[in-house]
C-alpha positions, -999 to 999 in steps of 0.1 A, spaced: 257 888 318 244 854 331 268 826 338 254 805 309 263 834 286 299 837 297 324 831 270 350 803 274 385 818 271 396 788 253 369 795 226 379 832 225 414 821 218 401 801 188 389 833 175 425 843 168 428 812 147 396 815 128 363 836 135 343 807 120 359 782 143 350 804 173 314 807 161 311 769 156 325 760 191 310 790 212 277 798 195 268 765 180 285 743 206 300 721 178 326 695 187 341 665 173 357 633 189 385 616 173 417 596 182 438 629 182 414 646 205 413 616 228 451 617 230 448 653 239 424 645 267 447 618 280 476 644 280 455 668 299 443 643 324 473 652 346 458 686 353 421 679 348 413 668 383 404 699 406 427 702 436 409 697 469 409 729 488 393 737 522 364 761 523 373 798 524 410 790 518 430 822 512 460 814 490 476 847 500 481 835 536 500 804 527 536 803 538 544 776 513 539 776 475 508 758 464 500 743 430 463 742 421 450 722 390 419 727 371 410 761 387 378 777 374 377 815 374 351 839 358 346 876 352 310 890 351 325 923 341 343 909 310 318 881 304 344 853 303 350 820 322 380 796 321 394 765 336 431 771 343 452 738 339 477 747 367 483 778 389 514 780 410 505 802 440 531 817 462 516 841 487 497 868 468 516 858 435 502 835 410 516 820 378 492 803 353 507 772 334 487 762 303 493 726 291 493 719 254 498 684 237 516 696 206 546 717 198 554 754 200 560 775 168 596 768 156 617 795 139 650 786 123 676 814 124 690 806 89 656 803 72 661 835 54 691 821 36 669 796 18 692 767 28 684 735 47 685 746 83 708 727 106 706 749 135 685 743 166 652 761 162 639 791 183 606 782 200 578 807 203 542 804 216 515 803 190 493 835 189 462 815 199 479 802 229 491 838 239 454 849 238 444 822 262 472 829 286 466 865 284 429 861 295 442 838 323 464 865 336 435 890 335 412 867 355 438 861 381 446 898 385 408 905 388 407 879 415 433 899 435 466 881 426 497 896 413 509 880 380 544 888 367 547 859 344 529 828 329 540 796 312 531 774 284 540 737 286 542 719 252 542 681 258 555 670 224 587 689 230 586 685 268 593 722 268 580 750 291 580 785 278 579 815 302 557 844 291 560 879 307 526 891 320 530 926 304 505 950 290 510 938 255 497 903 261 468 916 281 458 943 256 460 918 227 438 893 246 412 920 253 412 932 217 405 896 206 377 893 232 360 925 220 362 913 184 348 879 192 318 894 211 307 911 179 301 877 163 278 863 190 245 875 177 254 876 140 253 850 111 278 822 108 311 837 94 322 823 60 351 797 59 387 808 52 397 806 16 426 785 5 442 788 39 465 761 53 450 766 88 421 746 76 441 715 72 450 715 108 416 725 122 398 697 142 364 711 129 374 711 92 350 682 86 322 703 102 332 736 86 336 721 50 357 751 38 363 735 3 327 723 -2 311 756 10 334 777 -11 330 756 -41 299 774 -56 313 809 -52 346 799 -68 331 778 -96 310 808 -107 342 827 -112 359 798 -130 383 793 -101 388 763 -80 395 765 -42 421 744 -26 410 709 -18 412 695 17 413 658 13 385 645 36 393 619 63 387 584 50 399 564 81 370 541 91 366 531 126 348 500 139 310 499 134 300 473 160 268 451 154 258 430 183 230 404 176 238 373 198 207 367 218 214 370 256 248 387 252 258 417 271 278 448 263 298 465 292 328 487 295 360 485 314 387 512 313 388 522 276 375 490 262 340 475 253 336 440 267 311 416 250 300 385 270 276 357 262 246 346 283 268 326 307 293 356 312 321 343 291 340 370 272 333 369 235 352 400 223 371 430 236 372 462 214 392 494 223 368 524 225 391 546 206 384 526 174 346 525 178 324 548 157 290 533 163 272 505 180 241 487 166 221 464 189 198 439 171 173 419 191 177 408 228 211 421 236 218 439 270 240 470 273 251 483 308 243 519 320 280 525 324 286 515 287 258 538 276 273 567 296 308 562 282 297 559 245 276 591 250 305 609 264 325 599 234 298 608 210 295 573 198 258 566 187 239 535 198 211 522 176 185 497 187 168 475 161 143 446 164 153 410 155 136 416 122 156 447 115 130 473 123 147 506 135 135 513 171 155 541 185 188 558 187 209 571 216 231 601 206 250 626 227 236 661 227 269 677 237 275 689 200 241 699 189 239 733 170 209 753 180 214 774 149 211 743 126 180 731 144 163 765 144 171 768 107 157 733 100 123 740 117 120 774 100 129 764 65 110 731 65 78 752 73 83 767 39 67 743 12 89 759 -15 121 751 4 108 716 11 101 711 -26 136 724 -35 153 698 -13 130 670 -24 135 676 -61 173 674 -56 168 641 -37 145 624 -62 165 636 -93 195 619 -79 175 588 -68 160 582 -103 194 586 -121 209 561 -96 182 536 -102 189 540 -139 226 534 -133 219 502 -113 197 488 -140 223 496 -167 251 481 -147 235 448 -137 207 441 -163 223 423 -192 193 428 -216 179 462 -205 164 481 -234 178 515 -243 143 528 -242 141 521 -205 172 538 -195 162 569 -216 127 569 -200 142 570 -166 165 598 -176 135 616 -190 116 612 -158 145 624 -137 148 656 -159 110 662 -155 111 661 -117 130 694 -118 98 710 -132 76 697 -103 55 725 -88 43 706 -57 55 677 -36 25 656 -47 35 661 -84 71 652 -75 59 620 -56 40 610 -88 71 611 -109 90 592 -82 63 565 -81 63 562 -118 102 558 -119 100 533 -91 74 511 -109 97 510 -139 127 501 -117 111 474 -97 96 459 -129 131 452 -142 150 447 -109 139 410 -104 156 401 -138 190 409 -122 187 381 -97 196 345 -104 179 312 -96 143 304 -83 142 331 -57 143 356 -85 110 343 -98 94 345 -64 104 382 -63 91 388 -98 58 373 -90 53 392 -58 68 426 -68 81 449 -41 61 442 -9 72 452 26 47 440 52 48 412 55 78 403 31 64 373 10 99 361 -2 136 362 9 145 391 -14 118 414 -2 128 405 33 164 413 26 155 445 8 135 457 39 162 448 63 188 467 41 165 497 40 162 496 78 200 495 82 203 524 57 178 544 77 198 538 109 229 550 91 211 581 79 199 589 114 235 587 127 247 609 98 220 635 105 228 638 141 265 642 133 254 672 113 232 686 142 200 678 123 168 666 137 160 632 120 122 635 125 117 668 107 119 662 70 109 678 37 97 650 14 85 625 39 56 635 63 67 640 99 47 617 121 54 602 155 81 574 153 92 582 118 127 595 110 114 616 81 146 635 73 166 602 75 141 588 49 147 618 28 184 615 29 185 578 21 165 582 -12 195 587 -35 213 560 -17 187 533 -18 198 518 -51 235 525 -45 237 510 -10 206 488 -1 197 474 -34 234 468 -43 239 449 -11 209 427 -17 220 419 -53 255 410 -40 240 389 -12 220 367 -35 242 367 -67 276 365 -51 276 359 -14 253 327 -19 224 339 3 196 315 -4 161 305 9 177 282 34 191 313 53 155 325 60 126 313 81 90 316 69 66 328 96 31 341 99 47 375 96 66 367 64 102 358 58 128 366 84 166 360 85 182 331 103 215 337 121 235 323 92 217 346 68 224 377 90 261 370 91 262 369 53 242 402 52 263 420 76 296 410 60 283 423 27 269 455 43 303 462 60 321 458 27 297 481 9 298 508 35 336 508 36 339 508 -2 349 542 -17 331 562 -44 340 595 -62 319 625 -55 306 637 -90 312 673 -81 340 676 -56 361 649 -73 374 632 -42 367 596 -29 349 588 3 334 556 17 297 553 14 293 558 52 314 590 50 294 601 19 262 599 39 277 622 66 290 646 39 255 649 24 239 654 59 263 682 65 256 698 31 219 699 40 228 717 72 250 741 53 221 748 29 197 753 59 219 779 75 227 797 42 263 786 37 255 772 2 228 783 -23 221 749 -40 220 713 -31 229 683 -52 233 647 -42 255 618 -52 251 606 -88 271 577 -101 278 569 -137 
């Protein structure tokens, strides 16, 4: 077995917790970064630095005990590799000590009496931790050391539990290892069903146990347990001050102006994304740190055109990528995804007009509903695009009547035009669509999808085709809604734009109004029409990107996209 095929003993231990979790972290290399994980890394930092050891050092010849941190051992025979937090050597004896941020399992002696326990709990290691320690013992013994005991240190309780290195712990670890190997070349295991372990799992938002199980349970008139999705919104940084610079110091992002004066300092632990608009510099160190923490960096032109995106590849699932390429080579599967997207888009366009147009004819709303229902019968992508174009022509015929003031008449006279934008509303719409495309690119990358390989939009160099696909149902709900709010409520006016030979562009004052409105919209929560829970619009984009990935790998049979009422 080659070194790149060696199984991480930490991942093997995860198999004892959940086979699907093992598959996600070992086979697909999925991971997630959040505040709790960062705190765990900080706790482990005390043993993460490898001990400096002279070449050809023989630990067995030392007369004094020696503590070694971050020791890497592997076994070609067993096909495993592991980094041991701490090993206490004393001659030919070795004692592994594994560090855990949390608490051990607590057992109260009077729990069987069904009364409130007032006694001190008994502490036991978690089964997952015992598997990891068991494999560490095996690696040390294979390396020639005698191991009679190991230890688990739980930081939250400041408690060190001693574990005997007997045959039971080693046999159990080897059994788990052999079971885990059976999953390496198979399909992704199904998620657990109504299991409390999912609530504590760091990859619950990637696994999506409730969402994946929903179809199977709904067919049986049952409802799986709901795991309330995380709604905590971090900071989404937008930097647009010309000549400014972004750097990093410690665990903070530093923003300085063209003269070097500090404008702002933001803790990295709160940052979820960084968008750079126009001529803003960012240091190499900042790019490295943001990439390590899986924080995407988007670059846009001063006019809002999406240029590129930097995103870490540490958590890219090859299974998802292979499935995406294979399935999108099938025209029937492309049509299946595209129909779900356009069906939702047209219904959301209908909802936007009904909500905001005071005098909309009932015939128009029914016509849009009729077109949406007809899209499901489309036999080719070209036929589907025809229905989409027809619905959009109706939508943009009535959209100008929602706006107030003289700018609305300009928009009505020009219609929807992109290049160059002939009026402020068209300019704002194009900018809003660019920002939405950027959000969709980030959402797709979180879901391990390749943004340039799409189903509805043709894949050409420089076009994030799948991001354009994903944004279709959200155009009216996010972009169009933002533009309506900007002009009708946030007082965006012609004075906030500059007219050039390339059409209308934002002034700085106009951009401030736009981004304030954008931020409020992306943070606002909306109920999912199927799962019946609320998410912010930004989280909703990520959820739908992950559902596309789940559909591509066969976790779910059918796709549906957000529809509002």
